[in-house]
N, C-alpha and C positions, 0 to 999 in steps of 0.2 A: 366522871360521875362522882358526886359526893356521897358520903356515908349515909346521909339522911334521905337520899332519894328513894322513892317508893318503887319497888320492883317486885313482880310476881316471882314465886319460886317454882321449881320443877314440880313439887308436890301439888301446887295450885293448878298448874297446867294439866297434870295427870287427873286431878279432880274434875276439871272441866271436860276432858276427853271421856272419862268414865261416865259422867252424867249425860253426855251426849247420847248414850244408848237409851236414855229415858226421854228423849225429846218428844216422843209421841205417846208418852204415858198418860198425859192429860191434854185433851183438846178443848178448844173453845170455838164455837160456831162462827163467831165474828173475827177472831184473831188466830185461829188455827193452832200452830205450834208455839205460840208465844209463851205459854206457861213453861213448856219444856225448855225453851231457849233461855228464859230468865233464870230458871232453876240451875241450868248448867253453868251460868255465868257467876253464880254466887261465890264459889271459892276465890275467884279473882277479885270480885268486888269487896269481899271481906278483908282481903289482904291490902288492897289499895286505899280503902276508905274506912278507917277505924271509927270515924264519927258516924253514928247511926243515921242522922238526918241526911248527911251527904250520900251515904250508901243507899238510902231509900230513894233519893232523888235520881241516882244513876240507875237503880233497878227499874224505876219507872220508865226510863228510856228504852229498856229492853223488854218492856211490856207492850210495845207497839206491834202491829200486825207482822206476822212472820210465817212463811210457808215455803218449803223447798224439799228437795229429795233428802230424806233423813240421814243418809250416809255422808253426802257432800255438805250437809249443814255444818259438819266439823270444820270445814275450811273457813266458813264465816265466823264460827265460834273462835277459832284461833286468831283470826284477824281482829275480831272485836276485843279479845283479851289484849292484843298488842296495842290497839288504839286507846283502850282504857289505861294501860300502863303509861303510854306517852302523855295522855291528858293529866294523869295524877302527878307526873313528874314536871308538869308545866311546859311540855314541849309539843303537846298535841294540837294538831291543826285539822286532823281528819274527823269527819262526821260519821259516827257509827250508824245512825239511822239511814243516811244516804248510802252508805256501803251496803247495808242489808237490803235496801230497796233495789239497788243496782244489780246485786248478785243472785238473789234468791230465785228469780224466774229463770235466768239462763242455766244456773246449776241444777234447778229442778228438771228442766227438759233434758239436759245432758245426762244427769244421773238416772232418770227413768229409762232413757234409751239404752244406757250401758248396762245397768244392773238388772232391770226387769226384762229388757228386750234382747239381751245377748248373753250376759253371764249366767242368769238363772236357767235359760234353755240349755246352755252348754253343760252346766252341772247336772241337770236332769238327764240329758242324753247320755252322758258318761255313766251315770248311775244305772240307767236302763240297760246299757250295753253290758255292764257287769252283772246286772240281775239276770239277763238272758243266759249268762254263763253259769247261773245257779248259785251266785254268791248272796248269802242272806244279809250281808252287811252293806249291800248297795245303798240303802237309805242313809246310812252313816257316811258313806263316801260322798253322797250328794252334799251333805252338810259340811264336810271337810273341804271339798273343792270350792263350794260357794263362799264359805266364810273365810277361807284363806285369802282369797282376793279381797273380800269385803273388809276384813280387819286390817290388812296391810294398807289398803288404799285409804281407809278411814283415818288411821293413825298418821299416814303420810300427808294427807291433805290438811289435817289439823296443824301439823308442824309447819307446813308450807304457808298456811294462812297466818300463823303467828310470826314467822320469819319475814314474810313479805308484806305484812299488814294488808293483805287482801288483794295482791296483784294477780288478777285472773290470768294475765298473759303468761306469768311465770308458772302458774298451775298447769296450763295447757301445754307448755313446753316440756314439763316433767311427765305429765300423764296424757298420752295420746289416746283419749277415750274413743274417739271416732275410729281410729285405726284398729284399736283393740276390739271394738264392737264388731267391725267387719270381719276380723280374723276369727273371733269366737263364733259368729254366725256361720262362716264357711266350715269351720271344724264341726259344728253341730250338724250341718247338712251332710257332711262327709260321713260322720258316724251313723246318721240315720240311713244313708244309702248302704253302708256296710251292714247294718242290722237287717235290712231287707234281704240282702244276699245270704247272710248268716242264718236267718230264719228258714229260708228255702232249703238250705243245705243240711242244717243240723236238726231241724224240727220237722220231721215228715208229717206230723199231724196238722201243721199249718200250711203244708205245701198244696197249692191248687193243682187241679188237673187241666190239661190242655196246653195252651200256648206258652204260659210262663211257668215252666217246671224246672226244678233243679238248677243247672247252670244257666238256663235261659232267664230265670228270675234273678239270679245273681248279676248277670250282665245288664238286665233291665235296671236293677238298683244302681249299678255303677253309672249307666248313662243318665239316669234321673239325677243322680248326685251332681255330675258334671254340668248338667243343664241348669240346675239350681244355682250352682256357684257362679256360672256365667251370667245368669239373670241378676244375681245380687251385685255382681261387679258392674253391670250396666245400669244399676240404680233402681231396679224393681223393688217394690215394697215386700218385705218378708211375709207380712200378714196376707197380702193378696196372693202371694205364691202358695202359701199353705192352704188358703181357701180354695184356690184353683186346683191344687193337687187333690184335696179332699173331694171336690166336685168330680174330678176326673175318675177317681177311684170308685165313687158311687156309680158313675155312668158305666164304667167297665163291669162292675159287679152286677148291676141290674140288666146290662146288655148281654150278659152270659159269657163274656170273654174269660177264658181260662176255666170255664165250667163245662 
């Protein structure tokens, strides 16, 4: 590498990562997260293209349609920064636009399933469990649990994107999102089952009369938890399981079971 070769600095990469938190600060109906993506890329573009006209030309490339899961967008930002660096050094063969188009939909689906469908319910369940014990700081715990995973993964995928220039296979080898999602859902269901038993034993005011009382309700909660875990392992939809459970509870309530 010669001394005159253009290369981004650590501060530039940190600037892109920091700006990625604002990727949804400004939306466009026709281009979605485009403005946020282009804004996040500015530190790298300013470093690599001192000439204003060339920088404006490259910025226009990043004004194309873009929409994905906001946390995993960091992976694409890291990859785009690496490709821009390679292009500025005269070694670039990768197409930033093609990379974005290829990755944004799969990462959007993967991120939505993991963060919204498994991590957030897990953090909420943990917080509710602590709240039932009387801890006033349960909402803070929710934020800590959720954002610990969020921030670590966000920074990690950004670095992975920069180092691999957008190699999605390397990303999936490092982060087993599907396996983690299944684990988090199983933990959430286990905690919910434990809460059912805890409520029946520790909170007499919530204890029903009749069939499911005291230890009986705790045992029912354990059986229900195990049934849900088995159903998840067999591929049943978590949403359908929750809706079915809600329907069953309503049927039991209006049918007079336990009353």
